[in-house]
KOLZA-839959 format. One line per 4 residues: number of its first residue (from 1); their letters; for each residue x, z, y of C-alpha. Coordinates in pm, whole numbers, m for minus. Each point is the difference from the previous one (the first is absolute). Layout:
residues N
NUM	A	X/Z/Y  ...
END
This chain:
residues 400
1	MASL	2714/2006/m5544  322/m227/100  m156/m357/m71  m285/146/191
5	TLAG	156/110/285  234/m327/26  m328/m220/m6  m112/269/324
9	IVYL	301/m96/196  12/m376/m69  m411/34/109  97/128/327
13	LAIR	322/m265/58  m264/m231/m99  m306/126/280  293/2/279
17	EFFA	13/m341/m62  m322/m77/3  m91/167/321  312/m174/171
21	TPRF	m64/m354/m122  m351/m147/135  m33/m283/m246  119/m35/m384
25	SWHV	m53/m312/m183  m301/m15/m227  278/m45/m248  84/326/62
29	VVVG	m349/166/m22  m87/m163/m315  346/69/m230  m73/383/154
33	LVLT	m333/21/m107  120/m192/m374  266/314/11  m294/247/68
37	AVWQ	m197/m138/m300  325/1/m248  37/386/111  m358/90/m57
41	IEFL	m40/m185/m337  364/230/m155  m212/349/98  m309/m128/m119
45	RLPA	147/m52/m301  113/411/m40  m249/238/m76  m125/279/273
49	GPDD	94/331/m60  m158/231/m246  m170/204/247  m46/m261/298
53	DIHR	m293/m31/239  m98/m316/m202  m87/193/m283  m269/156/172
57	YVWD	m153/m301/127  9/m114/m334  m231/337/m48  m213/m63/230
61	GRLQ	m101/m356/m28  m82/82/m354  m187/350/84  m192/m228/264
65	RLGY	m104/m283/m282  m74/257/m232  m296/189/227  185/268/123
69	NPYF	102/123/321  380/23/51  m57/252/297  m162/250/m242
73	VVPS	224/m99/m312  327/251/m43  231/m216/m269  118/357/m181
77	DPAV	m368/84/m89  m30/17/m396  m373/m191/29  185/m312/129
81	KGLH	311/m13/m244  m185/m272/m212  m22/m269/354  426/17/m2
85	TSET	167/m300/m89  398/m27/m48  60/m42/375  m249/250/139
89	RTLN	139/321/m217  292/m1/243  m153/7/305  116/236/293
93	NPDL	m178/333/131  m253/m58/m334  m139/352/144  m154/m179/297
97	PSPY	m277/m246/55  56/m306/189  122/m20/380  m31/m352/106
101	PAGA	m332/m125/204  m223/m231/m106  114/m317/96  376/81/m208
105	QLFF	m298/116/m302  m165/m336/m11  349/m206/21  78/183/m319
109	RAVT	m288/m100/m142  m29/m355/40  379/m8/m103  m74/174/m313
113	AIQE	m283/m171/m129  189/m355/26  281/227/m178  54/352/m71
117	STFA	365/42/m19  228/125/274  159/m397/m25  m308/m115/159
121	LKVA	m22/256/234  355/m95/148  m48/m389/3  m311/68/203
125	FVVC	253/171/250  251/m254/5  m338/m262/64  m59/195/300
129	EFAI	347/28/112  15/m391/6  m332/1/162  172/199/305
133	VLVL	285/m240/39  m259/m281/1  m231/187/272  320/114/226
137	LDIL	135/m406/m55  m331/m45/188  57/254/243  349/m110/113
141	RRTG	m121/m335/37  m295/39/222  191/208/223  329/m211/33
145	QGAH	224/234/m203  248/m153/m266  m105/m5/m363  326/119/m118
149	LVLA	m131/373/151  m257/24/m362  387/90/m133  21/280/153
153	FAWN	m294/119/m193  39/m206/m309  381/143/m104  m89/366/108
157	PLLV	152/202/m295  m308/257/m35  m216/m373/m92  153/m58/m349
161	IEVA	76/408/m62  m374/112/79  m207/m299/m54  149/m251/m286
165	GSGH	170/311/m135  m160/343/19  m351/m155/143  m181/132/262
169	IDIV	m368/m9/156  147/58/372  66/m411/m39  m384/m97/m20
173	GALL	m38/252/314  322/m226/183  m189/m291/m61  m311/117/139
177	LVVS	130/82/332  229/m342/24  m343/m178/m51  m105/206/267
181	AAAL	250/m84/267  m18/m388/m103  m372/6/65  91/237/386
185	VRRW	231/m335/32  m287/m233/m64  m241/222/161  m243/55/m267
189	RATA	m107/307/59  m206/74/m257  250/m62/m296  269/207/224
193	AVAL	m218/328/m14  m168/m56/m361  380/m55/m163  134/275/168
197	GLAI	m316/240/m150  119/m129/m319  374/109/66  m158/287/79
201	AVKF	m161/22/m331  258/m13/m164  202/263/159  m74/167/262
205	LPLV	331/m14/235  m133/m311/183  m289/239/195  295/110/257
209	LLPL	9/m455/120  m355/41/122  101/m8/330  172/m272/5
213	YWKR	m359/m180/m69  m199/143/316  m136/m292/197  166/m198/m282
217	VRIR	m312/m15/m171  m313/41/11  m251/324/m52  m222/m244/m243
221	DAIL	352/m76/m139  70/392/m66  m360/31/m143  46/m272/m226
225	AVGV	375/142/m146  m165/333/m7  m287/m150/m202  226/m190/m223
229	VGLL	225/311/m64  m320/203/m72  m136/m222/m277  365/29/m173
233	YVPF	m96/317/m57  m368/3/m148  133/7/m338  173/289/m2
237	LNHG	m263/200/253  m71/359/m184  m338/120/67  14/m183/353
241	RIPI	366/152/92  317/m218/6  239/128/m218  393/34/114
245	GSLG	119/109/m376  326/179/10  90/m113/386  m20/379/136
249	TYVQ	198/110/m346  305/m272/163  m29/161/343  13/322/m108
253	NFRF	274/m9/m245  213/m354/m24  324/17/227  265/m246/m34
257	NGPV	249/m126/274  m195/86/292  203/167/255  m219/65/234
261	FSAL	m252/106/m200  186/212/m227  148/144/397  m348/144/84
265	DRVA	m147/83/m360  119/369/28  m186/75/371  m296/m268/m62
269	PPRL	m250/m17/m292  15/m341/m150  m341/m111/99  119/27/345
273	LAGL	281/m167/m46  m107/m336/m162  m265/7/265  306/11/238
277	AVLV	151/m341/m165  m312/m160/85  m5/97/346  378/m60/109
281	GSLT	m95/m367/m191  m303/m49/199  157/123/327  231/m247/m85
285	AAWL	m226/m294/m27  m146/64/283  262/36/246  115/m351/m167
289	RSTS	m380/m131/63  16/135/377  316/m108/117  49/m362/m197
293	PEWS	m297/m215/85  180/m287/m267  m61/28/m328  319/49/m194
297	PEWF	94/53/m398  179/294/63  m224/153/134  m151/114/m360
301	AWPL	344/101/m100  12/313/243  m275/190/m51  21/m57/m321
305	AATL	385/103/m44  m132/286/246  m264/115/m196  273/20/m321
309	LCAP	276/140/138  m243/346/67  m142/m62/m396  29/232/m245
313	AVFP	146/m240/m239  174/m279/93  61/m254/m321  179/m279/1
317	WYLL	m293/m210/m19  m192/128/269  222/m203/210  m176/m337/m171
321	WLVP	m242/22/261  269/m43/267  221/m260/m137  m249/m295/118
325	FLAS	15/96/347  407/22/64  74/m369/83  137/107/388
329	PSTF	347/205/90  m223/232/181  m100/118/m345  338/m5/m121
333	VISL	4/385/m17  m330/m26/m269  179/m258/m213  315/197/0
337	WTVS	m229/329/m154  m102/m250/m249  399/m19/m147  52/385/78
341	VIPT	m281/111/m199  184/m116/m294  228/324/m124  m340/192/m59
345	YLMW	m27/m233/m320  285/239/m133  m290/286/m13  m139/m246/m288
349	HWRT	334/m38/m186  38/397/45  m311/4/m229  92/m251/m225
353	LGHP	307/213/m70  m221/353/m103  9/104/367  m352/157/138
357	WGTL	m211/m196/259  117/212/358  41/m46/319  326/m262/147
361	PGWV	288/130/72  65/35/331  317/m223/m20  m281/m277/m87
365	MLLE	m240/52/293  273/14/276  146/m289/m130  m349/m185/m48
369	YGCV	m139/108/391  357/22/143  105/m341/m16  m360/m77/144
373	AMTA	71/270/267  312/m157/115  m101/m356/m24  m269/126/229
377	AIIL	220/191/231  249/m247/28  m279/m283/85  m154/213/246
381	LCRI	367/37/155  95/m378/40  m377/m43/161  69/262/237
385	THPA	333/m77/108  m81/m419/1  m320/m18/117  m8/m344/62
389	AHRA	131/m133/m324  m327/171/m186  m273/m130/263  m159/m239/m245
393	QPTS	m348/66/m123  m77/m58/m381  m224/m359/m97  m314/65/27
397	LGSG	m286/m51/m282  m285/m59/249  m102/163/283  m212/311/65
END
């Protein structure tokens, strides 16, 4: 916890320098990326936790290759006991079928077909992370921004912990979103639409970004994207119905680090509150689309952040969706959130000491969200009192 906290503080100081400096030497960028690779290798060597999500990924991929549907097979069912391996016997929530959408499922199947292990999946996730670096470098070059801003992504402490360390499918969705953003820069509208559809097929969170694509992609591009996503679900159809596995149970019962959802959970049903989270994110995207004709990367970050703020569970790896789009001073508050979320790891530490999984202590959430709220208030106050110093618009990524 101490080293991770130190890494977070150093990261925030580093991106402050990145934002304040128009250009760094290419040598700085190269050395920074080499350091990133070294950190990834070190964390790749560490085994994933005994019940981390990545063990579920191995199980889902294995089931598909054996001819089973992961949306209906319950891991704890005695009938499938013989299907388990040493890496899948400890998967979490064994009484529930898989909640992951079809895009994620097919990714699990593809990787486990090469090698059925958590290590293989972690390597695949790290490859996706470095692919994001390459795509971001292309975006920065085409928009005239300094290449050093890629380090605002590559150096984020969440990457080594949740990608090379634990291994989470969210980095695959983040890669697809970055590809979609790069396609919008190049005006490859069909590619942008399909990449967004594939990101939604990894996890449903990017659905809230749809308003940002209004009039940026054509109707035929949207139809193509829907068709591609529909094809991904064909192997999992059950009597013509699209399965969702345990997604409904997740919304109904899973709670962690969600302040807004927890506050409203006593007065409204969970599914309504989940819909409210989607609505908040979608309205944020719609507002950004209507007020800003120019395209900018933080337009992805804000709707996603607004949705997560209202979600029933905010695990640290969920913020991986935001990290590629935080290369601007205007998103510093969200960058701070990716660091202030670090205290939530105490829950995993307490569990190793034998304490039951439960609600985070109030002081942890106060520290996490209090830092973000105070920083946002200070920035807002500075903009109100010194408006002339904050008139610069964010660098655009192509016109609307």
